[in-house]
Structure formats: structure tokens, C-alpha cells
C-alpha positions in Angstrom: 30.8 -9.7 29.2 34.2 -10.8 30.3 35.6 -10.4 33.8 38.6 -8.0 34.1 41.4 -8.5 36.5 41.4 -5.7 39.1 45.2 -5.8 39.2 45.4 -5.1 35.5 42.7 -2.5 35.0 40.5 -0.7 37.5 37.0 0.7 36.8 36.6 4.4 36.6 36.2 6.3 39.9 32.7 7.2 41.1 31.1 4.3 39.1 29.2 1.2 40.2 30.3 -2.1 38.9 30.0 -5.9 39.5 32.9 -7.2 41.5 34.2 -10.7 42.6 36.6 -11.0 45.4 37.3 -11.7 49.1 35.1 -10.5 51.9 36.8 -10.0 55.3 40.1 -8.8 56.5 43.5 -9.8 55.0 44.6 -11.5 58.2 41.6 -13.9 58.2 42.5 -17.4 57.1 39.2 -18.5 55.6 37.9 -15.4 53.8 34.7 -16.0 51.8 34.5 -15.2 48.0 31.5 -13.2 46.8 30.1 -11.4 43.9 28.9 -7.9 44.9 27.9 -4.5 43.5 30.6 -2.0 44.4 31.3 1.7 44.0 34.9 2.8 43.5 35.9 6.0 45.3 39.0 7.8 46.5 39.2 8.7 50.1 42.2 10.2 51.9 44.4 9.4 48.9 43.4 5.8 48.9 41.2 4.1 46.3 38.5 1.9 47.9 35.8 -0.4 46.7 32.7 0.4 48.7 30.1 -2.3 49.0 26.7 -1.1 47.9 23.9 -2.3 50.2 20.5 -1.1 51.4 21.4 -1.4 55.0 21.1 1.4 57.6 24.2 3.4 58.5 27.8 3.3 57.2 29.0 1.3 60.2 26.7 -1.6 59.3 26.7 -1.8 55.5 30.3 -1.4 54.6 32.7 -4.4 55.1 36.2 -5.0 54.1 36.1 -6.2 50.4 39.2 -7.0 48.2 38.1 -7.4 44.6 40.0 -9.7 42.3 37.9 -9.2 39.2 35.2 -6.7 37.9 32.9 -6.0 35.0 30.6 -3.1 34.1 27.0 -3.4 35.2 24.5 -4.2 32.3 22.2 -1.5 31.1 18.8 -1.2 32.8 15.9 -2.8 31.0 13.9 -0.5 28.7 10.3 0.1 29.7 7.7 -0.8 27.1 
């Protein structure tokens, strides 16, 4: 699979995908780059990439994430 530039094409809303981008707020100088699983949603007229995590509570498991690239998740393995 190839990475797709987020600025050129966005994944469909309400889908999970693999994303690569910056973690932290725009004003931070040394933001870290990470690969994360995200969920794209529209809230209050704004499209947001929500970080998927198994933490407890929205206030703890959602950080500021600015994706630069994305790709669809692979299919789940088939059970034998």
C-alpha cells in the first residue's frame, strides 16, 4: 500500500485508517512524528482525526494530532 497525502485526499468520514503525522499542538516547536490508528469524524462543522486508543475517558485518550499522510487499514486475518 502507498501513503496518501492528507492534503490531497482525505479518507472517508467515520472510518478507521493508519495515519502518520505530528502529535502535539501547532505552537509547539519540537512536535513528535508518529504513526497512529485514527478515526475521521465531523464535529461542529470541523473534520477531525481522532486518535484511537484503549485508554479510559475522552479527556485522557485524545490528543492533538495533525496527520500528513494516511492509508487504509489492511484486512483482518482470516481464521482457519
